[in-house]
TORPA-4810 file (N, C-alpha, C, O; in nm, 3 decimals):
<nodes>
NODE_1_-9.383_-3.354_4.142_-9.323_-3.485_4.144_-9.175_-3.472_4.108_-9.138_-3.394_4.021_M
NODE_2_-9.091_-3.549_4.177_-8.947_-3.547_4.151_-8.909_-3.666_4.064_-8.967_-3.774_4.072_K
NODE_3_-8.808_-3.642_3.980_-8.757_-3.748_3.892_-8.606_-3.755_3.908_-8.538_-3.652_3.915_R
NODE_4_-8.554_-3.876_3.913_-8.410_-3.899_3.930_-8.347_-3.901_3.791_-8.377_-3.988_3.710_R
NODE_5_-8.259_-3.803_3.763_-8.208_-3.781_3.628_-8.057_-3.793_3.619_-7.986_-3.767_3.716_L
NODE_6_-8.009_-3.832_3.502_-7.867_-3.826_3.473_-7.847_-3.808_3.324_-7.934_-3.838_3.242_F
NODE_7_-7.729_-3.757_3.291_-7.691_-3.730_3.153_-7.583_-3.830_3.115_-7.485_-3.848_3.188_L
NODE_8_-7.600_-3.897_3.000_-7.508_-4.005_2.964_-7.492_-4.017_2.813_-7.567_-3.960_2.735_A
NODE_9_-7.390_-4.094_2.776_-7.368_-4.136_2.637_-7.402_-4.284_2.632_-7.344_-4.363_2.705_Q
NODE_10_-7.497_-4.323_2.546_-7.525_-4.467_2.531_-7.407_-4.538_2.466_-7.322_-4.474_2.404_P
NODE_11_-7.401_-4.669_2.480_-7.291_-4.746_2.424_-7.322_-4.794_2.284_-7.437_-4.821_2.250_L
NODE_12_-7.217_-4.803_2.203_-7.231_-4.860_2.070_-7.231_-5.013_2.082_-7.200_-5.067_2.188_D
NODE_13_-7.267_-5.081_1.974_-7.279_-5.228_1.977_-7.145_-5.295_2.002_-7.139_-5.396_2.073_E
NODE_14_-7.037_-5.242_1.945_-6.906_-5.303_1.966_-6.868_-5.301_2.114_-6.819_-5.401_2.167_E
NODE_15_-6.892_-5.189_2.182_-6.862_-5.180_2.325_-6.948_-5.276_2.405_-6.899_-5.344_2.495_S
NODE_16_-7.077_-5.282_2.372_-7.165_-5.377_2.442_-7.116_-5.520_2.426_-7.115_-5.597_2.523_K
NODE_17_-7.075_-5.556_2.305_-7.025_-5.692_2.280_-6.901_-5.721_2.364_-6.890_-5.829_2.423_D
NODE_18_-6.808_-5.626_2.369_-6.685_-5.645_2.446_-6.717_-5.659_2.594_-6.663_-5.747_2.660_V
NODE_19_-6.803_-5.573_2.646_-6.834_-5.580_2.790_-6.914_-5.704_2.825_-6.904_-5.756_2.936_F
NODE_20_-6.994_-5.752_2.731_-7.065_-5.879_2.752_-6.964_-5.994_2.764_-6.977_-6.079_2.851_R
NODE_21_-6.866_-5.995_2.677_-6.762_-6.097_2.680_-6.681_-6.088_2.810_-6.650_-6.190_2.871_L
NODE_22_-6.648_-5.966_2.851_-6.576_-5.945_2.978_-6.658_-6.002_3.093_-6.607_-6.078_3.175_F
NODE_23_-6.785_-5.965_3.100_-6.874_-6.013_3.207_-6.884_-6.165_3.207_-6.871_-6.229_3.311_R
NODE_24_-6.906_-6.223_3.089_-6.921_-6.368_3.080_-6.794_-6.440_3.124_-6.800_-6.545_3.187_D
NODE_25_-6.679_-6.383_3.091_-6.551_-6.442_3.132_-6.532_-6.429_3.283_-6.490_-6.525_3.349_T
NODE_26_-6.563_-6.313_3.337_-6.542_-6.288_3.480_-6.648_-6.356_3.568_-6.618_-6.391_3.682_M
NODE_27_-6.768_-6.376_3.518_-6.876_-6.434_3.598_-6.838_-6.570_3.655_-6.880_-6.606_3.765_K
NODE_28_-6.759_-6.644_3.581_-6.719_-6.778_3.625_-6.634_-6.772_3.751_-6.629_-6.868_3.828_K
NODE_29_-6.568_-6.659_3.773_-6.472_-6.649_3.882_-6.513_-6.551_3.991_-6.436_-6.528_4.084_E
NODE_30_-6.631_-6.493_3.982_-6.667_-6.388_4.078_-6.789_-6.428_4.160_-6.891_-6.472_4.107_T
NODE_31_-6.774_-6.412_4.289_-6.887_-6.427_4.381_-6.904_-6.293_4.450_-6.808_-6.218_4.467_E
NODE_32_-7.025_-6.263_4.487_-7.050_-6.137_4.555_-7.045_-6.017_4.463_-7.026_-5.904_4.509_G
NODE_33_-7.062_-6.040_4.334_-7.059_-5.931_4.236_-7.195_-5.928_4.166_-7.242_-6.030_4.117_V
NODE_34_-7.256_-5.811_4.161_-7.383_-5.794_4.090_-7.354_-5.715_3.962_-7.316_-5.598_3.967_R
NODE_35_-7.371_-5.780_3.850_-7.341_-5.720_3.721_-7.453_-5.626_3.678_-7.571_-5.657_3.694_W
NODE_36_-7.416_-5.513_3.624_-7.514_-5.417_3.571_-7.574_-5.480_3.446_-7.501_-5.527_3.359_V
NODE_37_-7.707_-5.482_3.435_-7.768_-5.538_3.313_-7.719_-5.462_3.189_-7.700_-5.341_3.192_P
NODE_38_-7.700_-5.536_3.082_-7.646_-5.476_2.959_-7.726_-5.354_2.915_-7.668_-5.255_2.870_E
NODE_39_-7.857_-5.359_2.927_-7.940_-5.246_2.882_-7.917_-5.120_2.966_-7.955_-5.011_2.924_K
NODE_40_-7.855_-5.134_3.084_-7.829_-5.019_3.170_-7.687_-4.965_3.159_-7.655_-4.865_3.223_N
NODE_41_-7.602_-5.026_3.078_-7.465_-4.978_3.065_-7.463_-4.846_2.988_-7.530_-4.831_2.886_L
NODE_42_-7.386_-4.752_3.039_-7.375_-4.620_2.977_-7.252_-4.549_3.032_-7.198_-4.589_3.135_H
NODE_43_-7.209_-4.445_2.964_-7.102_-4.358_3.011_-7.170_-4.237_3.076_-7.230_-4.155_3.007_L
NODE_44_-7.160_-4.227_3.206_-7.222_-4.114_3.275_-7.141_-3.987_3.249_-7.019_-3.986_3.259_T
NODE_45_-7.212_-3.882_3.215_-7.149_-3.752_3.196_-7.176_-3.664_3.318_-7.086_-3.595_3.367_I
NODE_46_-7.300_-3.667_3.366_-7.335_-3.589_3.484_-7.458_-3.647_3.551_-7.560_-3.670_3.485_L
NODE_47_-7.450_-3.670_3.681_-7.565_-3.715_3.759_-7.639_-3.591_3.809_-7.579_-3.504_3.873_F
NODE_48_-7.767_-3.583_3.780_-7.846_-3.465_3.818_-7.925_-3.484_3.946_-7.967_-3.387_4.008_L
NODE_49_-7.945_-3.608_3.986_-8.019_-3.636_4.109_-8.168_-3.614_4.094_-8.222_-3.609_3.983_G
NODE_50_-8.235_-3.602_4.208_-8.380_-3.583_4.212_-8.413_-3.439_4.174_-8.370_-3.345_4.240_E
NODE_51_-8.491_-3.423_4.067_-8.526_-3.290_4.020_-8.677_-3.281_3.998_-8.741_-3.378_3.960_Q
NODE_52_-8.731_-3.164_4.021_-8.874_-3.140_4.002_-8.910_-3.157_3.855_-8.840_-3.108_3.766_A
NODE_53_-9.019_-3.226_3.830_-9.062_-3.254_3.693_-9.083_-3.125_3.612_-9.056_-3.124_3.491_E
NODE_54_-9.128_-3.019_3.676_-9.153_-2.896_3.602_-9.024_-2.830_3.552_-9.029_-2.738_3.470_E
NODE_55_-8.909_-2.876_3.599_-8.781_-2.822_3.551_-8.731_-2.893_3.425_-8.631_-2.850_3.367_L
NODE_56_-8.796_-3.000_3.383_-8.752_-3.074_3.264_-8.740_-2.987_3.139_-8.641_-3.000_3.067_L
NODE_57_-8.835_-2.898_3.109_-8.818_-2.813_2.989_-8.695_-2.722_2.996_-8.629_-2.700_2.895_P
NODE_58_-8.664_-2.670_3.115_-8.546_-2.584_3.131_-8.419_-2.667_3.115_-8.325_-2.624_3.050_V
NODE_59_-8.417_-2.786_3.175_-8.302_-2.875_3.162_-8.279_-2.908_3.014_-8.167_-2.904_2.965_I
NODE_60_-8.387_-2.941_2.946_-8.378_-2.975_2.803_-8.327_-2.856_2.722_-8.245_-2.873_2.631_A
NODE_61_-8.373_-2.736_2.752_-8.329_-2.616_2.681_-8.178_-2.595_2.700_-8.107_-2.565_2.604_M
NODE_62_-8.130_-2.610_2.823_-7.988_-2.591_2.850_-7.903_-2.700_2.784_-7.794_-2.673_2.734_E
NODE_63_-7.954_-2.823_2.783_-7.880_-2.932_2.719_-7.877_-2.915_2.566_-7.780_-2.953_2.501_L
NODE_64_-7.983_-2.860_2.511_-7.985_-2.830_2.367_-7.877_-2.727_2.334_-7.804_-2.742_2.236_E
NODE_65_-7.867_-2.623_2.416_-7.763_-2.521_2.396_-7.624_-2.585_2.403_-7.538_-2.560_2.318_K
NODE_66_-7.604_-2.668_2.504_-7.475_-2.734_2.522_-7.440_-2.821_2.401_-7.326_-2.820_2.355_L
NODE_67_-7.536_-2.895_2.352_-7.509_-2.985_2.240_-7.473_-2.908_2.112_-7.394_-2.956_2.031_S
NODE_68_-7.531_-2.791_2.095_-7.503_-2.710_1.977_-7.366_-2.641_1.983_-7.317_-2.589_1.883_L
NODE_69_-7.305_-2.642_2.102_-7.173_-2.581_2.121_-7.063_-2.686_2.137_-6.945_-2.651_2.149_E
NODE_70_-7.098_-2.814_2.138_-7.002_-2.919_2.173_-6.978_-3.013_2.057_-7.072_-3.063_1.994_S
NODE_71_-6.852_-3.037_2.029_-6.815_-3.129_1.921_-6.804_-3.272_1.974_-6.763_-3.294_2.088_A
NODE_72_-6.841_-3.367_1.890_-6.825_-3.508_1.923_-6.675_-3.540_1.936_-6.592_-3.471_1.877_A
NODE_73_-6.642_-3.642_2.012_-6.503_-3.683_2.031_-6.498_-3.831_2.066_-6.600_-3.893_2.096_F
NODE_74_-6.379_-3.886_2.061_-6.357_-4.027_2.093_-6.285_-4.039_2.225_-6.198_-3.959_2.258_D
NODE_75_-6.324_-4.141_2.301_-6.252_-4.177_2.424_-6.177_-4.306_2.398_-6.229_-4.398_2.333_L
NODE_76_-6.057_-4.313_2.447_-5.974_-4.433_2.432_-5.981_-4.514_2.561_-5.963_-4.462_2.671_E
NODE_77_-6.008_-4.644_2.546_-6.016_-4.732_2.662_-5.881_-4.738_2.732_-5.777_-4.743_2.668_F
NODE_78_-5.885_-4.738_2.865_-5.763_-4.745_2.944_-5.749_-4.882_3.010_-5.654_-4.955_2.982_D
NODE_79_-5.844_-4.916_3.100_-5.831_-5.042_3.174_-5.959_-5.075_3.249_-6.049_-4.992_3.265_R
NODE_80_-5.964_-5.200_3.293_-6.067_-5.242_3.388_-6.008_-5.219_3.527_-5.889_-5.243_3.549_Y
NODE_81_-6.090_-5.173_3.619_-6.037_-5.151_3.753_-6.144_-5.170_3.859_-6.264_-5.155_3.832_E
NODE_82_-6.100_-5.203_3.978_-6.187_-5.211_4.094_-6.183_-5.075_4.161_-6.075_-5.023_4.190_T
NODE_83_-6.298_-5.018_4.186_-6.308_-4.890_4.257_-6.346_-4.919_4.401_-6.427_-5.007_4.429_R
NODE_84_-6.288_-4.844_4.491_-6.310_-4.865_4.633_-6.388_-4.749_4.693_-6.378_-4.635_4.647_F
NODE_85_-6.466_-4.778_4.794_-6.539_-4.677_4.871_-6.509_-4.708_5.018_-6.540_-4.816_5.068_R
NODE_86_-6.449_-4.611_5.083_-6.409_-4.629_5.224_-6.325_-4.755_5.241_-6.348_-4.835_5.331_R
NODE_87_-6.228_-4.770_5.155_-6.131_-4.881_5.152_-6.192_-5.020_5.130_-6.126_-5.121_5.152_S
NODE_88_-6.319_-5.024_5.089_-6.383_-5.151_5.056_-6.411_-5.154_4.907_-6.450_-5.053_4.849_K
NODE_89_-6.392_-5.272_4.842_-6.423_-5.280_4.699_-6.571_-5.251_4.676_-6.657_-5.304_4.746_P
NODE_90_-6.600_-5.166_4.578_-6.739_-5.123_4.556_-6.788_-5.147_4.414_-6.903_-5.186_4.394_A
NODE_91_-6.702_-5.126_4.314_-6.747_-5.134_4.175_-6.637_-5.187_4.085_-6.518_-5.179_4.117_M
NODE_92_-6.678_-5.239_3.971_-6.587_-5.272_3.863_-6.616_-5.172_3.751_-6.729_-5.159_3.705_I
NODE_93_-6.512_-5.102_3.710_-6.525_-5.001_3.606_-6.454_-5.044_3.479_-6.353_-5.116_3.483_W
NODE_94_-6.507_-5.000_3.367_-6.433_-4.993_3.241_-6.392_-4.846_3.233_-6.475_-4.759_3.209_A
NODE_95_-6.265_-4.821_3.252_-6.217_-4.684_3.261_-6.154_-4.642_3.128_-6.081_-4.717_3.064_R
NODE_96_-6.186_-4.520_3.089_-6.129_-4.460_2.968_-6.024_-4.356_3.009_-6.025_-4.306_3.121_Y
NODE_97_-5.935_-4.325_2.916_-5.831_-4.226_2.945_-5.897_-4.090_2.969_-5.990_-4.049_2.899_R
NODE_98_-5.845_-4.022_3.070_-5.895_-3.889_3.099_-5.864_-3.800_2.979_-5.758_-3.810_2.918_E
NODE_99_-5.959_-3.714_2.947_-5.945_-3.631_2.827_-6.011_-3.496_2.851_-6.117_-3.487_2.914_Q
NODE_100_-5.948_-3.393_2.802_-6.000_-3.257_2.821_-6.140_-3.241_2.762_-6.224_-3.173_2.822_E
NODE_101_-6.167_-3.301_2.648_-6.299_-3.287_2.585_-6.409_-3.342_2.676_-6.516_-3.282_2.687_A
NODE_102_-6.383_-3.454_2.740_-6.482_-3.513_2.832_-6.500_-3.425_2.956_-6.612_-3.394_2.995_F
NODE_103_-6.388_-3.385_3.017_-6.394_-3.301_3.137_-6.466_-3.170_3.107_-6.546_-3.122_3.187_A
NODE_104_-6.437_-3.112_2.992_-6.500_-2.987_2.952_-6.652_-3.003_2.935_-6.729_-2.920_2.981_S
NODE_105_-6.692_-3.110_2.868_-6.835_-3.136_2.848_-6.907_-3.152_2.982_-7.011_-3.090_3.004_L
NODE_106_-6.851_-3.234_3.071_-6.914_-3.257_3.202_-6.918_-3.128_3.283_-7.018_-3.098_3.347_A
NODE_107_-6.810_-3.052_3.281_-6.805_-2.927_3.359_-6.898_-2.821_3.303_-6.961_-2.747_3.379_N
NODE_108_-6.908_-2.812_3.170_-7.000_-2.715_3.110_-7.144_-2.753_3.138_-7.227_-2.665_3.163_R
NODE_109_-7.175_-2.881_3.133_-7.311_-2.925_3.167_-7.343_-2.888_3.312_-7.452_-2.839_3.341_A
NODE_110_-7.248_-2.913_3.402_-7.268_-2.879_3.543_-7.291_-2.729_3.560_-7.382_-2.688_3.630_H
NODE_111_-7.208_-2.650_3.495_-7.217_-2.504_3.507_-7.351_-2.452_3.454_-7.417_-2.372_3.521_C
NODE_112_-7.391_-2.495_3.335_-7.518_-2.449_3.277_-7.638_-2.490_3.362_-7.727_-2.409_3.388_L
NODE_113_-7.640_-2.615_3.404_-7.757_-2.666_3.476_-7.763_-2.619_3.621_-7.872_-2.607_3.677_L
NODE_114_-7.647_-2.594_3.681_-7.648_-2.552_3.822_-7.708_-2.413_3.842_-7.738_-2.373_3.954_S
NODE_115_-7.727_-2.338_3.732_-7.798_-2.211_3.742_-7.947_-2.232_3.766_-8.016_-2.142_3.813_E
NODE_116_-7.996_-2.352_3.733_-8.139_-2.382_3.742_-8.174_-2.486_3.848_-8.283_-2.484_3.906_W
NODE_117_-8.081_-2.577_3.872_-8.109_-2.687_3.965_-7.993_-2.703_4.063_-7.879_-2.675_4.027_I
NODE_118_-8.020_-2.749_4.184_-7.911_-2.770_4.280_-7.830_-2.895_4.244_-7.883_-3.006_4.241_P
NODE_119_-7.701_-2.875_4.216_-7.616_-2.987_4.179_-7.498_-3.007_4.274_-7.425_-3.105_4.261_L
NODE_120_-7.478_-2.916_4.368_-7.361_-2.929_4.454_-7.236_-2.888_4.381_-7.241_-2.832_4.271_G
NODE_121_-7.124_-2.915_4.442_-6.995_-2.878_4.384_-6.959_-2.972_4.270_-6.987_-3.092_4.277_E
NODE_122_-6.896_-2.920_4.164_-6.851_-3.009_4.056_-6.737_-3.098_4.105_-6.663_-3.061_4.197_P
NODE_123_-6.725_-3.214_4.044_-6.616_-3.304_4.080_-6.483_-3.242_4.037_-6.475_-3.184_3.928_R
NODE_124_-6.381_-3.253_4.120_-6.253_-3.194_4.083_-6.187_-3.267_3.964_-6.107_-3.208_3.891_P
NODE_125_-6.223_-3.393_3.946_-6.165_-3.473_3.838_-6.276_-3.548_3.767_-6.359_-3.613_3.832_R
NODE_126_-6.278_-3.541_3.638_-6.379_-3.610_3.559_-6.314_-3.735_3.498_-6.233_-3.724_3.406_Q
NODE_127_-6.350_-3.851_3.549_-6.293_-3.976_3.499_-6.400_-4.047_3.416_-6.499_-4.094_3.471_I
NODE_128_-6.382_-4.055_3.285_-6.481_-4.124_3.203_-6.477_-4.274_3.231_-6.371_-4.337_3.226_P
NODE_129_-6.594_-4.329_3.261_-6.600_-4.472_3.296_-6.740_-4.527_3.275_-6.838_-4.453_3.263_H
NODE_130_-6.746_-4.658_3.272_-6.872_-4.731_3.266_-6.873_-4.825_3.386_-6.780_-4.905_3.402_I
NODE_131_-6.974_-4.818_3.469_-6.985_-4.911_3.581_-7.038_-5.042_3.527_-7.149_-5.050_3.475_T
NODE_132_-6.955_-5.146_3.539_-6.993_-5.279_3.488_-7.056_-5.365_3.596_-7.140_-5.450_3.566_L
NODE_133_-7.016_-5.345_3.722_-7.069_-5.429_3.830_-7.055_-5.357_3.963_-6.974_-5.265_3.978_A
NODE_134_-7.135_-5.401_4.059_-7.125_-5.355_4.197_-7.080_-5.475_4.280_-7.129_-5.587_4.264_R
NODE_135_-6.986_-5.449_4.367_-6.926_-5.557_4.445_-6.991_-5.561_4.584_-6.996_-5.460_4.654_I
NODE_136_-7.040_-5.676_4.621_-7.106_-5.693_4.750_-7.019_-5.768_4.851_-7.052_-5.772_4.970_R
NODE_137_-6.911_-5.826_4.805_-6.824_-5.905_4.892_-6.708_-5.820_4.943_-6.639_-5.756_4.864_S
NODE_138_-6.686_-5.820_5.073_-6.573_-5.746_5.130_-6.441_-5.816_5.099_-6.334_-5.756_5.113_K
NODE_139_-6.449_-5.940_5.058_-6.329_-6.018_5.032_-6.282_-6.008_4.886_-6.182_-6.069_4.850_K
NODE_140_-6.352_-5.932_4.804_-6.313_-5.919_4.664_-6.172_-5.866_4.654_-6.141_-5.760_4.710_W
NODE_141_-6.088_-5.936_4.586_-5.951_-5.892_4.565_-5.902_-5.958_4.437_-5.812_-6.042_4.441_N
NODE_142_-5.959_-5.920_4.328_-5.935_-5.988_4.202_-5.866_-5.894_4.104_-5.914_-5.783_4.080_R
NODE_143_-5.756_-5.936_4.049_-5.692_-5.861_3.942_-5.755_-5.904_3.810_-5.806_-6.015_3.799_A
NODE_144_-5.751_-5.818_3.713_-5.808_-5.849_3.582_-5.696_-5.892_3.489_-5.597_-5.819_3.473_F
NODE_145_-5.709_-6.008_3.426_-5.604_-6.054_3.334_-5.581_-5.952_3.222_-5.674_-5.886_3.176_P
NODE_146_-5.456_-5.941_3.181_-5.419_-5.845_3.077_-5.482_-5.876_2.942_-5.498_-5.787_2.859_A
NODE_147_-5.519_-6.002_2.921_-5.573_-6.041_2.790_-5.725_-6.030_2.782_-5.787_-6.087_2.692_D
NODE_148_-5.786_-5.958_2.875_-5.931_-5.941_2.871_-5.971_-5.860_2.748_-5.893_-5.778_2.700_M
NODE_149_-6.091_-5.884_2.695_-6.136_-5.807_2.577_-6.143_-5.658_2.607_-6.183_-5.617_2.716_P
NODE_150_-6.101_-5.579_2.508_-6.097_-5.433_2.525_-6.167_-5.366_2.406_-6.142_-5.403_2.291_R
NODE_151_-6.253_-5.269_2.432_-6.313_-5.196_2.320_-6.209_-5.107_2.253_-6.112_-5.066_2.316_P
NODE_152_-6.230_-5.079_2.126_-6.137_-4.994_2.052_-6.145_-4.849_2.099_-6.043_-4.788_2.133_Q
NODE_153_-6.264_-4.795_2.101_-6.286_-4.656_2.142_-6.435_-4.640_2.169_-6.515_-4.727_2.137_K
NODE_154_-6.470_-4.529_2.227_-6.611_-4.496_2.247_-6.632_-4.357_2.190_-6.568_-4.261_2.233_L
NODE_155_-6.720_-4.347_2.094_-6.752_-4.218_2.032_-6.856_-4.149_2.117_-6.966_-4.201_2.136_R
NODE_156_-6.823_-4.032_2.168_-6.917_-3.950_2.243_-6.975_-3.852_2.143_-6.912_-3.752_2.108_V
NODE_157_-7.097_-3.881_2.098_-7.157_-3.801_1.991_-7.299_-3.755_2.022_-7.365_-3.694_1.938_N
NODE_158_-7.345_-3.783_2.143_-7.476_-3.733_2.184_-7.487_-3.732_2.334_-7.419_-3.807_2.404_E
NODE_159_-7.573_-3.647_2.383_-7.610_-3.646_2.523_-7.748_-3.706_2.532_-7.837_-3.673_2.453_L
NODE_160_-7.766_-3.794_2.626_-7.897_-3.856_2.645_-7.940_-3.830_2.788_-7.871_-3.868_2.882_L
NODE_161_-8.054_-3.765_2.804_-8.109_-3.740_2.937_-8.192_-3.862_2.976_-8.289_-3.897_2.908_L
NODE_162_-8.153_-3.926_3.086_-8.221_-4.045_3.135_-8.292_-4.016_3.266_-8.251_-3.929_3.343_F
NODE_163_-8.398_-4.091_3.290_-8.460_-4.098_3.421_-8.431_-4.236_3.476_-8.446_-4.336_3.407_E
NODE_164_-8.389_-4.241_3.602_-8.364_-4.367_3.670_-8.484_-4.396_3.760_-8.513_-4.322_3.854_S
NODE_165_-8.554_-4.505_3.729_-8.671_-4.545_3.807_-8.629_-4.662_3.894_-8.592_-4.768_3.844_V
NODE_166_-8.636_-4.642_4.024_-8.595_-4.747_4.117_-8.718_-4.811_4.180_-8.831_-4.765_4.161_T
NODE_167_-8.694_-4.917_4.254_-8.804_-4.985_4.322_-8.814_-5.130_4.282_-8.856_-5.214_4.362_G
NODE_168_-8.776_-5.163_4.161_-8.774_-5.302_4.115_-8.640_-5.363_4.156_-8.557_-5.296_4.218_A
NODE_169_-8.619_-5.489_4.122_-8.493_-5.556_4.155_-8.375_-5.479_4.095_-8.271_-5.465_4.161_A
NODE_170_-8.389_-5.431_3.973_-8.286_-5.351_3.906_-8.349_-5.218_3.866_-8.467_-5.214_3.830_E
NODE_171_-8.273_-5.108_3.872_-8.329_-4.981_3.823_-8.358_-4.990_3.673_-8.294_-5.064_3.600_P
NODE_172_-8.454_-4.912_3.632_-8.489_-4.902_3.490_-8.448_-4.762_3.446_-8.485_-4.663_3.508_V
NODE_173_-8.370_-4.755_3.337_-8.326_-4.627_3.284_-8.409_-4.592_3.161_-8.403_-4.660_3.059_Y
NODE_174_-8.487_-4.487_3.175_-8.575_-4.443_3.066_-8.513_-4.324_2.993_-8.489_-4.220_3.054_L
NODE_175_-8.488_-4.338_2.863_-8.436_-4.222_2.787_-8.547_-4.119_2.770_-8.657_-4.152_2.726_P
NODE_176_-8.519_-3.995_2.804_-8.619_-3.889_2.793_-8.597_-3.803_2.668_-8.691_-3.776_2.593_L
NODE_177_-8.472_-3.759_2.646_-8.442_-3.676_2.529_-8.299_-3.696_2.484_-8.210_-3.721_2.565_E
NODE_178_-8.279_-3.686_2.351_-8.146_-3.697_2.291_-8.103_-3.561_2.241_-8.182_-3.482_2.190_R
NODE_179_-7.972_-3.535_2.257_-7.913_-3.410_2.212_-7.785_-3.442_2.136_-7.680_-3.460_2.199_F
NODE_180_-7.790_-3.449_2.002_-7.671_-3.481_1.924_-7.564_-3.373_1.937_-7.595_-3.254_1.941_P
NODE_181_-7.439_-3.416_1.944_-7.326_-3.323_1.946_-7.286_-3.291_1.803_-7.321_-3.365_1.711_L
NODE_182_-7.213_-3.183_1.784_-7.167_-3.145_1.650_-7.070_-3.249_1.598_-6.989_-3.303_1.673_L
NODE_183_-7.079_-3.279_1.468_-6.990_-3.381_1.409_-6.880_-3.317_1.329_-6.796_-3.387_1.272_H
</nodes>
């Protein structure tokens, strides 16, 4: 059996509160936008895709090694932005400043796991972000006011292996294992 997996940092309560306020403020003015449910918000570190269930112990072993070699760090919020796919608006992101610690963590996870599972080529640029919404309207062309609520920082202090279960109206993200980073 195959399982759809990804590696992420869960959000702290302060970040959830800020993004809830952002969503509630923007909801009044947005059509054609599907907001990610609050329980599904996370900072993706690495998408693993469909993987054979029997590989879970190996994945967990490699992630344990990675967590024991990786120090926790903070990400600084940068901005809200609309991301485009093929020149069409596709997502609303909460984007954090690019940082070597984040890029290194994502690249090391990719390198360790790609010895065991097919992951394809690593991304040339690691942009830390949280997907807040998916845009369904081709006419979306909305700037975000400068006074929107902003989180202070996001502490990256653990890796969480999630399974994404699809088929319902919204995907369900099931936490499988936690791997604390060094403090």
